[in-house]
C-alpha positions in Angstrom: 132.7 -9.8 37.4 131.3 -12.4 39.7 127.6 -12.4 40.2 125.2 -14.9 41.9 122.9 -15.1 38.9 124.2 -15.7 35.3 123.6 -12.8 33.0 121.3 -13.6 30.0 123.1 -14.1 26.8 122.2 -13.3 23.2 118.6 -13.8 22.4 117.5 -14.1 26.0 119.1 -10.7 26.9 117.1 -9.1 24.1 113.9 -10.6 25.4 114.6 -9.2 28.9 115.3 -5.8 27.5 112.1 -6.0 25.3 110.0 -6.7 28.3 111.4 -3.8 30.1 110.7 -1.5 27.2 107.3 -2.9 26.7 106.4 -2.4 30.4 107.6 1.2 30.1 105.6 1.7 26.9 102.5 0.3 28.6 102.9 2.5 31.5 103.4 5.6 29.4 100.3 4.5 27.4 98.2 4.1 30.6 99.4 7.6 31.7 98.5 9.1 28.4 95.0 7.4 28.5 94.5 8.7 32.2 95.5 12.2 31.1 93.1 12.1 28.2 90.3 11.0 30.4 90.9 13.9 32.8 91.2 16.4 30.0 87.9 15.3 28.6 86.2 15.4 31.9 87.4 18.9 32.6 86.1 20.0 29.1 82.7 18.5 29.9 82.6 20.2 33.2 83.4 23.6 31.6 80.6 23.1 29.1 78.2 22.4 32.0 77.7 18.7 31.1 78.9 17.6 34.6 76.7 15.2 36.7 76.5 15.0 40.4 77.7 11.4 41.7 74.9 9.2 42.9 76.4 9.0 46.4 76.2 12.7 46.8 72.5 12.6 45.9 71.9 9.8 48.3 73.6 11.7 51.2 71.7 14.8 50.4 68.3 12.9 50.3 69.1 11.3 53.7 70.0 14.6 55.2 66.8 16.2 54.0 64.5 13.3 55.2 66.3 13.1 58.5 65.9 16.9 59.1 62.2 16.6 58.2 61.7 13.7 60.5 63.6 15.6 63.2 61.3 18.5 62.9 58.1 16.4 62.9 59.1 14.3 65.9 60.6 17.1 68.1 58.4 20.0 67.2 55.1 18.1 66.4 
């Protein structure tokens, strides 16, 4: 088998395989943590402990003030 890059031997091959396993385990742990965060958020929302994001409140405020100013300027 002729390849352009030499294959790692002995201890080096083990390290390379360990890096691949660690990366896979790290990705799996990230997925598990993400799922747990989502699960916790869904449980909070079902209990009624949800909060409205700040940007939604800011948009609502801008719309209300804009509508009020529009009424005052065009009808007043």
